[in-house]
N, C-alpha and C positions, 0 to 999 in steps of 0.2 A: 845674302841670297841674290843670285843673278836672275835677271828676267830676260828671256829670249823673246824678241819682238819679230813678228812677221814683217818682212821687208816689203811685202806687196800692199801694206795698208799705210795710208798717210798718218802722220803723228796724231792728228786730231781724232782719228778713228781708233787709236790704241787706248787701252785702259788707262785711266788717270794715274794709277800708281806707276805705270811704265813711262810716263812722260817726265822728263827732267824739269825742275822748277828753277828758273834762273831769273834773278832780279825780282821785279814786282809783277804780280799777275792779279787780275780781278778775282776776288774770292767767289763771287757769284755774279753772273751776267746781270748788268743793270743795277747792281747794288752800290757801286762806287767804292766798295771796300777793297783794299789792296793787301796782298800778302807780300811782306818784305823779307827776303832771305839775306842775312848778313853773316859775316865771318870776321872774327877778330884777327888783326894782322899787326905784328910787331912793327913792321915798316910804316904803317899808317898811324901808329901811336905817337902822341906828342907829350911834352911835359905838362904837368897839371896847371890849370889856370891859377890855382892857389897852392904853390909849393910849400907854404908854411903848414899845410895840413898833413904833410908827410915827412918822414925821416928817411934819408937815403934816396937812391935813384929809383923813381917810379915813372912810368909812362902810361898814358891813358888813350884808349881808342874808344871814342864815344860812338857806339853802334846805333843806339836809339836815344835821341834827346826829345823828351816829351814837350809838347807845346803847351800843355795845360796840366794842372794838378790831377792826380789820380791815374794818369797814363803811365805806362811802364817805362822806366829808365833802364838802359842796358849798356854797361861799360865793360870793355876788356881792360883789365888792369895788369900791367907787367911790372913786377917787383924784382929788382936785383937782390942778390943774397943780402940779408940783414935789413932790407928796406921795409917800411911799414907805415900805416896811417898813425896819426896821433889819436888819442881817445876821442870818441864822438858818440852822439846819440841821434838816431833817425826818428822821424815822426811816423814812419811806416815800417813794416817788416822788411827785412833784407835777406836775400838768399845769395850765397857765394858758392859758385860751382867751380871747383879746381880743375883746370885743364892740364897744367903741367907743373912740375916741381913740387916742392914741399913747403907748406906754410903753417901759420899759427893764427887762430882766432881766439881772442881772450875777452872775458868779461871780468867783473869784479871778483867773481868766485872761482873761475876756472880758466885754464888755457888748454886748448885742444890742438893737436897736430892734424893738419888736413892735407890730403894727397889727391892725385888725379882721380876723378870720378866721385869724390866726396862733395856733398852739398851741406854747407853750414847755414842754418836758418837762425837769424838773430831777430827776436821779437822787437816790435816798435818800443821806443823809450828805454832800450837797454844800453847801458854804458858798455862800449866795446872798442877794440882795435883789432886790426888784422894785417898780415903781411907775410913776407918770406922768412924762413928760418935763417939763422946766421950762415949756414953752409949751403943753401940751395936757393936759386932764383925760383920764382913762382908766378904763374899767371892764373888769374881767376876771372870769371864773369860775375859782375855785381848786377843783381836784378832786384828792382824794388819799384813800387808805385812812387811816382814823383811826390816830393814833399820836402819840407825844410829839414836841415841837419844842423845840430848844435855842435860846433867845433870848439866851444869855449868851456867845455866841462872840465872838472878837476882831473888831473893826470893820474891820481891815486898810485897804483903799483906799476905804472907804465915804465918808469925809469929803472925798475928792478930787472927788466928783461935783459 
């Protein structure tokens, strides 16, 4: 939906919905809270700090790195075709929002194909892995409250993929 703005009014006099939000802005005057607008970019993604947690080529763009437990962690994850995580368990719930490509998210009991617009929610303490299909690269946003991840869990059916 396009918004037509009167050109005779300065931006601060326009309705809030009509003003673009770029970068950080105060959420409420005097509150000190900031709104941060971020966008995942393949060109800013780098190799994982711990490449042993992945199989295949994966690049990460850390959009929000929480300074303390309980804050939200947000990572843009770019998987080449066939690349994936090794099995792991998070101490917190995790949501994966697929932006492009086709991927798989798997638990001990099921494997699901995920496509752009899909959101896969993995409950805390659930053994799982996720990544691109063999024939398609995939990019997803990983969103979860900060907390430990156990990467030393049994691989179970992971090698069967």
